Residue, then its C-alpha position, 0 to 999 in steps of 0.5 A: x753914742x747917742x743917748x738910749x731911748x727905749x722904744x715903747x709897746x706902740x713902736x714894736x706893734x708897728x714894727x711886728x706888723x711891717x714885718x708880717x706884711x713882708x712875709x716874716x713870722x715870730x720864731x715860737x718858744x719851741x723852736x728857740x728852745x729845740x735849738x738851745x737844747x740841741x747844742x747846750x747853749x750858754x748865754x754870754x751873761x745872764x738874761x732874763x726873758x724871752x726875746x721876740x725873733x722874726x724869720x723869713x725864708x726865700x730862695x734857700x736863705x733865712x733872714x733872722x731879726x732879733x728885736x731886743x723885745x721882751x715878749x711877756x714883759x712888754x718891754x725892750x731889754x736895757x742892755x742890748x742891740x737888735x740884729x739882722x742876720x742871714x743864713x743859707x742853704x741850711x748852713x749852721x754858720x751865719x753868712x752875714x751880720x748886718x751892723x748892730x742897731x743901738x736902742x736910740x732915738x728911731x730904734x725900730x725905724x733902723x731896725x726895720x731898714x736893715x731887715x728891709x735889705x736882707x729881706x730884699x736880697x734873700x727875695x732877689x737871690x741872683x742867679x749865675x749870669x753864665x747862660x750854661x749855668x744860672x745857679x743860685x749864687x752864694x753869700x760869699x766873704x770878701x777880703x775885709x771882715x764885713x764885706x760880702x759878694x754874691x759868687x757861683x763856684x759851679x765853674x764847670x757851667x761857665x765858659x772860662x771855667x772860673x768862679x762868676x761874682x756879683x756885687x753885694x749890692x746887685x740888684x738892689x733899687x736906687x733908693x736903697x743904694x742911696x741909703x747905703x752909700x750915706x751909711x758908708x759914707x758916715x763909717x769912713x768918716x767915723x774911721x778916719x776920725x778914729x786914724x787921726x786920734x790914733x785909735x782902731x775900732x773893732x767891728x761889733x761882730x767881733x766884740x759881741x758876746x755870743x751863745x756859745x755851745x757846750x757840746x757838738x752836734x753829735x751830742x758829745x761834751 
């Protein structure tokens, strides 16, 4: 992995201003604390400081951005990664995790790229192309762990009474497609390199140590 390069306060300020222009807002202390209390969340390891998080909501999709930036200390956490995730239609489960962004050179630039993609997808959530339906399509898992696509399961409004699917890249502008193809090509080469060396790669979404609830929604331990 490339050498760690922690971002500066100037880097963070530029990033935060870009997000605000896109309609993101900072998560408040109360919002974060309320969620932790509601599920009695416990961290995967001892952590210090309050990390700045942003959220953007459109068309039933919430885009969350975790920056690793400690608000009160004016610096980034030394052991962490930036994350972008998407939730939909008030579901508790995360519908999509973008790849983690490590704190190397141009950290906030790369985090913004992942954020922009999630923002665009939320803002342009597709409607079912079937004339008798036009419902909002949902983020749905594919066969591979990280694969996603858009799906409409409201078969009663479809001509052939079957689900309708669209590519996860549906509607993205050409520049975004070029960026994604570059990233996917790099990943394919990396996987091939590991395969030739007799190694396997575990997606970060599986290895990331998560905050876990110690009680259920109903409040029982």
